[in-house]
C-alpha positions, 0 to 999 in steps of 0.5 A: 853639550847636554843642554844643546842636545835637550834643546834639539830634542824639544825642538823636534817634539814641538815641530812634530806636534805642530805638524800633527795639529795642522793635519788633524785640526783642533779637537773642537774643529773636528767635533764641529765637522762631525756635528755638521755632518750629523745634522740631518737625516736624508731620505730618498723619494721612491720615484715609482710610487710618487706622483703629482696630480693637477686639474685643468681645462681645455675649452669646456672640458675639464681634465686631470693631469698626472706626473707619474714620477717624482725624484728627489731627497727629503732631509729631516733634522737629526733630532726628529729621527725622520718623523718631523719636517720642521726645519728640514729641507726638500728637493723635488724633481718631476720628469715632465715626460711622465705626464699622462691625461685621459686622452693621448692627444691632450697629453701630447699637446700639454707636453708640447711647446704651447704648455710644458715644452718637455723637449726643452725643459725636461724637469720641473724642480722645487727646492725648499728654503724654509719648512715650518710646522703649523697647528694641526700637523700641517707644515708650510713649505716656502721655496723656489719652483723652476719650470720652463726656465723660469724660477719663481717662489712657491708656497705649499702645505704638507702633511707627514704620515709615516713615510708618506708626504702629501703636498697641496698648492695652487699654481697661478699665473704668476707661476705659470704665465700664459696668454693661452685662454686654455690655461686656467688662472688657477691650477690646484695641484697635489703631490703624494711623496713616498719615502724609501725606507 
């Protein structure tokens, strides 16, 4: 009887141990999950302080357009302590309705279906797929740009100084296809992104 009792106690202990392991996972698994959660430092973009500017031309008149708001998140590798974009990630959302130019009539035209079509496509979205550091403190960003329902690959160059990121790119016809003669074949664009502290 004593042997049967000992066997029953051992069985209960083993079953309890298996139940605990199935709920909590192995120590190695738990450590992996904690490491994955701590891989990045994410900072929110200060929407009201960030903007995109670009140059265009209508007929013989040049103009500068400005999207006055940028939303999104910038993620840094944990080991960089938020000071190095290399290996990080970026998602930028630009509300199209925030566009302004020097002339109200021109602004309304650019927001219309002929150009940005803001009522049907209220956001321009860029998501990075790769960020690598180049010489002289420059970063190269490769990602996808979603604009007017079309998703295209876009490359940009960036600089990081404190909590401010400046982005430079050129948008060509392969990104913004148009048969409108008022759309220039090359549109230089620059963004100033301020990160919340």
